[in-house]
N, C-alpha and C positions, 0 to 999 in steps of 0.2 A: 504494500500500500504506500502510495506517495505521501509525503508530508504535507504537500500543498495541492490544491486542486482536486478534482473529482476524476475517478477512473471511469472512462466511458464504457457503458454496458454493451457487450457484443450481442447482436440479435441472432438467436439460434435459428437455423433453417428447420422447417417442419419435417417430421419423419416421413419416409417414403410411402408407407402403406396407408396411414390414416390422414396424413396431411395436417397433423396437430403438433404444435410446439410443446404442449404439455406432455404428450407421449414421448417426444424427443428428450425432454428433461428427465422423464422417468428412465428412459434407456441410458442416458448419460450417468444417472445416479446408480443404476444397477451395475454399470460397467466397472470391471476391476482390471487393473494392469493394462489398460488400453485395448481390451478385447471387445470392441464394439459389436462385432458380428455375433459373438456369443451372447452378449446382453440383449441384442435385438431378437435372437432366437428365443431366449427366455421370456421376454416381454410379449412377443407375438404369440408364443405358445400359450402363455397365461391368458391372453385375450381370446384365443380360440376355445380354451376350456371354459372361460366365463360365458361365451356365447352359447356353448352347449348346455351348461348348467342353468344359467339364469334365463335363457330364451329371450334375451334382450340384447341390443347392440352393446358390445363390450366397451365402446367409448363412453356410452351413457353411464354404465356401471362404474367405470373408472372415474369419470368426472364427479359423480355422486359421492364416491368414496373419498376423493380428495376434498370435496366440499365439507363432508362430515368430519374429516380428520384435521381440518385447518384450525389452528388455535387463534384466539383473538388477543389473549393476555399471557404474559409470562412474568417471572420474577427475575430481577437482576440484583446482585449484591451491591450495596452502596455503603461505603465506610464513612461513618459520621462520629467524630469524637471518640475514637477507640472502639466503637461498637460497629458491627456489621449488620445492616438491616437488609432483609429481602424485600425490595421495593417492586410492587407490581407496575409494569409498563405495557402499553399497547405495542403490538408487533407490526412492523411495516409489511406491506403487501408481498414483497419479494421474499422476505424471510419467512412469512406465514406459509407460502407455498413450498419453500425449501424444507421447512420443518415437517410439513405434512408428508411430503414424498420420502424424506429420510425416515420418519417413524413407520410409514407403511412398509418400506423395504426392510428395516431392522426387525419389525414384527414378523414379516414373512420369513426372513432368514432364521429367526428363533423358533419358528413352528417346527413340529415334527411332521415329516412327510417324505415322499420319495424325491421328486425333482423340485428344483426351485420354481419352475413354471407352475406346478401344482400348488405349492405353498403360497406363491404370489397371488394366484387366482383365488384361492380360498380367503386370503387376507383382504383382497379387494372386495369380494362379495360380502364378507362380514362387515367391512367398514361402510359399504354402501347401505347395509341394513341397520347401521348404527350400533354395531357390537364389535367385539374383538379387542385385541391388545392395543391397537392404535387408538381406538376411541377411548379406551381406559387411560392411556397416556395423556391424551388431550384433556380429559376430565380431571385427571390428577393435577395437571398444569394449571387449569382454571381454578381448581379448588385451592391450590397453594396461593395463587394470586388473590383470591377472595379472602383467604385467611389472613393475609398480610396487608389488607386494604388500609389498616390503621397507619401504615408507613408510607402511604401514597403521597403525602406532602413532602417527602424527601426526593421526589422525582426531579430529574434534572433535564 
């Protein structure tokens, strides 16, 4: 990060199959060690499974899952006079999306199952229905922010 000025945000090209920038971000987050073709195979495989299970377009299920998993508040530590307070702050739009995708992928990886595509599909379907580990993580984050609302005057 530069000391002065803003870093200009690069615009991601949409993914080849669905033409969605959101799906491309998911693929990039799933990718490990620069193996994009492997990540694409996993994500598209998960989307095929979703279409078979949910009998709805996979893109709709995915967008609903991301909407349900997106947090609004988080806590940030703020040091005031020797004490550290957990101060609730609103999250910027780009970070919201990033957290939602990160939580979905982490929850999918933590699941027990055969392939990553199956685990990701199951997690996305659960999140779209408002349940699962990702939704629990979002609720815990919101609960923490709500519990520390008394320290919101320390916001900067």
